[in-house]
DRENPA-3360 file (N, C-alpha, C; in nm, 2 decimals, always signed):
BEGIN
1 = XXXXXXXX = +9.18/-2.28/-8.21/+9.10/-2.39/-8.15/+8.95/-2.36/-8.19 ~ +8.88/-2.47/-8.20/+8.74/-2.47/-8.23/+8.67/-2.59/-8.18 ~ +8.54/-2.59/-8.17/+8.46/-2.71/-8.13/+8.38/-2.75/-8.25 ~ +8.35/-2.88/-8.25/+8.26/-2.94/-8.35/+8.14/-2.99/-8.28 ~ +8.03/-2.99/-8.35/+7.90/-3.04/-8.29/+7.90/-3.19/-8.31 ~ +7.89/-3.26/-8.19/+7.88/-3.41/-8.19/+7.74/-3.45/-8.21 ~ +7.65/-3.40/-8.13/+7.51/-3.44/-8.13/+7.42/-3.32/-8.10 ~ +7.30/-3.33/-8.14/+7.19/-3.25/-8.09/+7.11/-3.35/-8.01;
9 = XXXXXXXX = +7.09/-3.32/-7.88/+7.03/-3.41/-7.79/+6.89/-3.37/-7.75 ~ +6.80/-3.47/-7.75/+6.66/-3.44/-7.71/+6.63/-3.52/-7.58 ~ +6.58/-3.45/-7.48/+6.52/-3.52/-7.37/+6.38/-3.57/-7.41 ~ +6.34/-3.69/-7.38/+6.21/-3.75/-7.42/+6.15/-3.83/-7.31 ~ +6.02/-3.85/-7.33/+5.95/-3.95/-7.24/+5.96/-4.09/-7.30 ~ +5.98/-4.10/-7.43/+6.00/-4.23/-7.50/+6.11/-4.21/-7.61 ~ +6.23/-4.23/-7.56/+6.35/-4.21/-7.65/+6.34/-4.30/-7.78 ~ +6.30/-4.42/-7.76/+6.29/-4.52/-7.87/+6.20/-4.47/-7.98;
17 = XXXXXXXX = +6.08/-4.43/-7.94/+5.97/-4.38/-8.03/+6.02/-4.26/-8.10 ~ +6.09/-4.17/-8.03/+6.14/-4.04/-8.09/+6.25/-4.08/-8.19 ~ +6.34/-4.17/-8.15/+6.45/-4.21/-8.25/+6.39/-4.27/-8.37 ~ +6.29/-4.36/-8.36/+6.23/-4.42/-8.47/+6.16/-4.31/-8.56 ~ +6.09/-4.21/-8.51/+6.03/-4.10/-8.58/+6.14/-4.03/-8.66 ~ +6.25/-3.98/-8.59/+6.35/-3.91/-8.66/+6.44/-3.99/-8.75 ~ +6.45/-4.12/-8.73/+6.51/-4.21/-8.83/+6.44/-4.21/-8.96 ~ +6.30/-4.22/-8.95/+6.22/-4.22/-9.07/+6.23/-4.08/-9.14;
25 = XXXXXXXX = +6.23/-3.97/-9.06/+6.24/-3.84/-9.12/+6.37/-3.82/-9.20 ~ +6.48/-3.86/-9.14/+6.61/-3.83/-9.20/+6.66/-3.95/-9.29 ~ +6.60/-4.06/-9.27/+6.64/-4.19/-9.33/+6.78/-4.23/-9.29 ~ +6.82/-4.18/-9.17/+6.94/-4.23/-9.10/+6.91/-4.34/-9.01 ~ +7.01/-4.43/-8.99/+6.98/-4.54/-8.90/+6.97/-4.50/-8.75 ~ +6.89/-4.57/-8.68/+6.87/-4.55/-8.53/+6.94/-4.67/-8.46 ~ +7.02/-4.64/-8.36/+7.09/-4.74/-8.29/+7.07/-4.71/-8.14 ~ +7.06/-4.82/-8.06/+7.05/-4.81/-7.91/+7.19/-4.83/-7.86;
33 = XXXXXXXX = +7.22/-4.74/-7.76/+7.35/-4.75/-7.69/+7.32/-4.76/-7.54 ~ +7.36/-4.88/-7.49/+7.33/-4.91/-7.35/+7.44/-4.87/-7.26 ~ +7.47/-4.74/-7.26/+7.58/-4.69/-7.17/+7.54/-4.69/-7.03 ~ +7.62/-4.76/-6.94/+7.58/-4.77/-6.80/+7.54/-4.63/-6.74 ~ +7.42/-4.62/-6.69/+7.38/-4.49/-6.63/+7.33/-4.39/-6.73 ~ +7.35/-4.41/-6.86/+7.31/-4.32/-6.96/+7.27/-4.39/-7.09 ~ +7.17/-4.47/-7.09/+7.13/-4.54/-7.21/+7.06/-4.43/-7.30 ~ +7.09/-4.44/-7.43/+7.03/-4.35/-7.53/+7.02/-4.41/-7.67;
41 = XXXXXXXX = +6.94/-4.34/-7.75/+6.92/-4.38/-7.89/+6.99/-4.28/-7.97 ~ +7.07/-4.32/-8.08/+7.14/-4.23/-8.17/+7.08/-4.25/-8.31 ~ +7.06/-4.14/-8.37/+7.01/-4.14/-8.51/+7.12/-4.06/-8.59 ~ +7.18/-4.13/-8.68/+7.28/-4.07/-8.76/+7.37/-4.17/-8.84 ~ +7.45/-4.12/-8.93/+7.54/-4.20/-9.00/+7.66/-4.24/-8.91 ~ +7.75/-4.32/-8.96/+7.86/-4.36/-8.88/+7.95/-4.24/-8.83 ~ +7.97/-4.15/-8.93/+8.05/-4.03/-8.90/+7.96/-3.91/-8.91 ~ +8.00/-3.80/-8.84/+7.93/-3.67/-8.85/+7.83/-3.66/-8.73;
49 = XXXXXXXX = +7.78/-3.54/-8.72/+7.68/-3.51/-8.61/+7.56/-3.60/-8.62 ~ +7.50/-3.62/-8.51/+7.38/-3.70/-8.50/+7.28/-3.64/-8.41 ~ +7.16/-3.71/-8.41/+7.06/-3.67/-8.31/+7.06/-3.78/-8.20 ~ +7.05/-3.74/-8.08/+7.05/-3.83/-7.97/+6.92/-3.81/-7.88 ~ +6.87/-3.92/-7.84/+6.74/-3.92/-7.77/+6.76/-3.99/-7.63 ~ +6.73/-3.92/-7.53/+6.75/-3.97/-7.39/+6.62/-3.97/-7.32 ~ +6.58/-4.08/-7.25/+6.45/-4.08/-7.17/+6.47/-4.00/-7.04 ~ +6.38/-3.91/-7.02/+6.38/-3.84/-6.89/+6.24/-3.85/-6.83;
57 = XXXXXXXX = +6.22/-3.83/-6.70/+6.09/-3.85/-6.64/+5.99/-3.73/-6.67 ~ +6.04/-3.61/-6.69/+5.95/-3.50/-6.70/+5.91/-3.47/-6.85 ~ +5.79/-3.43/-6.88/+5.75/-3.40/-7.02/+5.79/-3.26/-7.06 ~ +5.79/-3.24/-7.19/+5.82/-3.11/-7.24/+5.70/-3.01/-7.20 ~ +5.74/-2.89/-7.16/+5.63/-2.80/-7.12/+5.63/-2.67/-7.18 ~ +5.74/-2.63/-7.25/+5.75/-2.49/-7.31/+5.81/-2.50/-7.45 ~ +5.80/-2.39/-7.52/+5.86/-2.39/-7.66/+6.01/-2.41/-7.66 ~ +6.05/-2.48/-7.76/+6.20/-2.51/-7.78/+6.27/-2.37/-7.79;
65 = XXXXXXXX = +6.39/-2.37/-7.74/+6.48/-2.25/-7.76/+6.57/-2.28/-7.88 ~ +6.58/-2.40/-7.92/+6.66/-2.44/-8.04/+6.58/-2.54/-8.11 ~ +6.59/-2.54/-8.25/+6.51/-2.63/-8.33/+6.59/-2.67/-8.45 ~ +6.54/-2.77/-8.52/+6.60/-2.82/-8.65/+6.52/-2.75/-8.76 ~ +6.59/-2.72/-8.87/+6.53/-2.67/-8.99/+6.56/-2.78/-9.09 ~ +6.45/-2.83/-9.15/+6.46/-2.94/-9.25/+6.44/-2.88/-9.39 ~ +6.51/-2.94/-9.49/+6.51/-2.89/-9.63/+6.47/-3.01/-9.71 ~ +6.36/-3.01/-9.78/+6.32/-3.13/-9.87/+6.43/-3.15/-9.97;
73 = XXXXXXXX = +6.46/-3.28/-9.99/+6.56/-3.31/-10.09/+6.51/-3.40/-10.21 ~ +6.40/-3.47/-10.19/+6.35/-3.56/-10.29/+6.21/-3.53/-10.33 ~ +6.17/-3.40/-10.32/+6.04/-3.36/-10.36/+6.01/-3.22/-10.31 ~ +5.89/-3.18/-10.32/+5.85/-3.05/-10.29/+5.82/-3.03/-10.14 ~ +5.81/-2.91/-10.09/+5.77/-2.89/-9.95/+5.64/-2.95/-9.92 ~ +5.54/-2.94/-10.01/+5.41/-2.99/-9.99/+5.42/-3.15/-9.97 ~ +5.49/-3.21/-10.06/+5.51/-3.36/-10.06/+5.58/-3.40/-9.93 ~ +5.68/-3.33/-9.88/+5.75/-3.36/-9.76/+5.66/-3.34/-9.64;
81 = XXXXXXXX = +5.58/-3.23/-9.64/+5.48/-3.21/-9.53/+5.39/-3.33/-9.52 ~ +5.34/-3.37/-9.63/+5.25/-3.49/-9.63/+5.32/-3.61/-9.57 ~ +5.44/-3.64/-9.61/+5.52/-3.75/-9.55/+5.54/-3.74/-9.40 ~ +5.58/-3.62/-9.36/+5.60/-3.59/-9.22/+5.48/-3.61/-9.13 ~ +5.37/-3.56/-9.18/+5.24/-3.58/-9.11/+5.20/-3.72/-9.10 ~ +5.23/-3.80/-9.21/+5.20/-3.94/-9.20/+5.28/-4.02/-9.10 ~ +5.40/-3.96/-9.07/+5.49/-4.02/-8.97/+5.45/-3.98/-8.83 ~ +5.36/-3.88/-8.81/+5.32/-3.84/-8.68/+5.35/-3.69/-8.65;
89 = XXXXXXXX = +5.40/-3.62/-8.74/+5.43/-3.48/-8.71/+5.29/-3.40/-8.72 ~ +5.28/-3.29/-8.66/+5.16/-3.20/-8.67/+5.21/-3.06/-8.70 ~ +5.13/-2.99/-8.77/+5.15/-2.85/-8.81/+5.12/-2.76/-8.68 ~ +5.22/-2.68/-8.65/+5.20/-2.58/-8.54/+5.17/-2.44/-8.60 ~ +5.24/-2.40/-8.70/+5.22/-2.27/-8.76/+5.26/-2.28/-8.91 ~ +5.17/-2.26/-9.00/+5.20/-2.26/-9.14/+5.23/-2.12/-9.19 ~ +5.36/-2.10/-9.22/+5.42/-1.96/-9.25/+5.44/-1.95/-9.40 ~ +5.38/-2.04/-9.48/+5.41/-2.03/-9.63/+5.36/-1.90/-9.69;
97 = XXXXXXXX = +5.25/-1.84/-9.64/+5.20/-1.72/-9.70/+5.22/-1.60/-9.61 ~ +5.29/-1.61/-9.50/+5.31/-1.50/-9.41/+5.43/-1.42/-9.44 ~ +5.45/-1.31/-9.38/+5.57/-1.23/-9.40/+5.63/-1.21/-9.26 ~ +5.75/-1.25/-9.24/+5.83/-1.33/-9.32/+5.77/-1.47/-9.33 ~ +5.80/-1.54/-9.43/+5.74/-1.67/-9.44/+5.82/-1.77/-9.53 ~ +5.75/-1.87/-9.58/+5.80/-1.97/-9.67/+5.82/-2.10/-9.60 ~ +5.81/-2.11/-9.47/+5.84/-2.23/-9.39/+5.71/-2.27/-9.32 ~ +5.72/-2.40/-9.26/+5.61/-2.45/-9.18/+5.67/-2.50/-9.05;
105 = XXXXXXXX = +5.61/-2.46/-8.94/+5.65/-2.50/-8.81/+5.57/-2.63/-8.78 ~ +5.64/-2.74/-8.75/+5.58/-2.86/-8.71/+5.62/-2.90/-8.57 ~ +5.56/-3.00/-8.52/+5.60/-3.06/-8.39/+5.61/-3.21/-8.41 ~ +5.71/-3.27/-8.35/+5.73/-3.42/-8.36/+5.63/-3.48/-8.26 ~ +5.62/-3.61/-8.25/+5.52/-3.68/-8.16/+5.53/-3.63/-8.02 ~ +5.64/-3.58/-7.97/+5.65/-3.54/-7.83/+5.64/-3.39/-7.82 ~ +5.61/-3.32/-7.93/+5.59/-3.17/-7.92/+5.71/-3.09/-7.95 ~ +5.82/-3.15/-7.98/+5.94/-3.07/-8.02/+5.92/-3.00/-8.15;
113 = XXXXXXXX = +5.94/-2.87/-8.16/+5.91/-2.79/-8.28/+6.03/-2.81/-8.37 ~ +6.00/-2.81/-8.50/+6.10/-2.80/-8.61/+6.04/-2.74/-8.73 ~ +6.12/-2.69/-8.82/+6.07/-2.62/-8.94/+6.10/-2.69/-9.06 ~ +6.00/-2.69/-9.15/+6.02/-2.74/-9.29/+6.03/-2.63/-9.38 ~ +6.15/-2.61/-9.44/+6.17/-2.50/-9.53/+6.13/-2.53/-9.67 ~ +6.12/-2.43/-9.75/+6.09/-2.44/-9.89/+6.21/-2.50/-9.96 ~ +6.19/-2.60/-10.05/+6.30/-2.67/-10.11/+6.37/-2.58/-10.22 ~ +6.47/-2.64/-10.28/+6.55/-2.57/-10.38/+6.47/-2.55/-10.51;
% end
């Protein structure tokens, strides 16, 4: 027996804005699901794991204990960093020249940390 990952879920103050940001990052479609008592935004393809964004009243206050690692697919790490910043991400810690290093810690518009790895 085993379990499969269905979603990675983010609590947000603005689920729609977060879904739109991550949809642009991943180029996956964002869809609203008006589930009674639990409306949410889903970012993902029709099948496979997805990112889910749920509006909650409280803001993020501490560092994430889990985060996403992104790998550039259509360009360099520097080019992807520029694109992500244009979408609203901000650099938290640039580890490209640190030991250990080669990645950049960023935050999405609500402050959720994620890493941009060095491409292939």
